[in-house]
C-alpha positions in Angstrom: 54.3 79.8 213.9 53.3 82.6 211.5 49.7 83.9 211.7 47.8 84.0 208.5 46.1 87.2 207.5 42.4 87.1 207.5 41.1 87.1 203.9 38.1 89.2 203.0 34.8 87.4 202.2 34.3 86.6 198.6 32.0 89.0 196.7 30.2 89.3 193.3 33.3 90.5 191.6 35.3 87.4 192.5 35.2 85.0 189.5 35.8 81.3 189.0 39.2 80.7 187.5 37.7 77.8 185.5 34.5 79.3 183.9 34.2 83.0 185.0 31.0 82.4 187.2 30.8 84.0 190.6 33.3 82.4 192.9 32.2 80.9 196.2 35.3 78.9 197.1 38.8 80.2 197.7 41.6 77.6 197.7 45.0 78.8 199.1 48.0 76.8 197.9 51.1 76.2 200.1 53.0 78.6 197.7 50.7 81.4 198.8 48.8 81.6 195.5 45.0 81.2 195.5 42.5 79.8 193.1 38.8 80.8 193.0 36.0 78.4 192.0 32.2 78.5 191.5 30.4 75.9 193.6 30.1 73.6 190.6 33.8 73.5 189.8 34.8 73.3 193.5 32.7 70.2 193.8 34.0 68.8 190.5 37.7 69.2 191.6 37.2 68.7 195.3 39.4 65.6 195.8 42.3 67.1 193.8 42.0 70.4 195.6 42.1 68.8 199.0 45.4 67.2 198.0 47.1 70.4 197.1 45.3 73.0 199.3 46.9 74.7 202.4 43.4 75.9 203.1 39.9 76.0 201.6 37.4 78.7 202.3 33.9 77.7 201.2 31.1 80.2 201.1 28.8 78.0 198.8 26.3 77.7 201.7 25.2 81.2 200.8 23.6 79.8 197.6 20.9 78.0 199.7 19.9 81.3 201.5 19.7 83.4 198.4 16.1 84.7 197.6 14.4 83.5 194.5 14.7 85.7 191.4 11.9 88.2 190.8 9.3 86.7 188.4 10.5 83.1 189.0 7.5 80.9 188.6 9.1 78.2 190.8 9.2 80.5 193.8 
């Protein structure tokens, strides 16, 4: 068995392949190619992605731990 190289964490420069928003989900295909998705599009395509993915790395949990924006009246 071949060991998979550890992928670096997603960061603010990683963008969704669908809409260009910040990516929180990396989908690696069996071909070795990868797709990046924002949390919204990852959820929208989740069933199809699970069918074709070799692996899915989901960092969307970080969204819940982000501080409120400065001046946000909802905070």
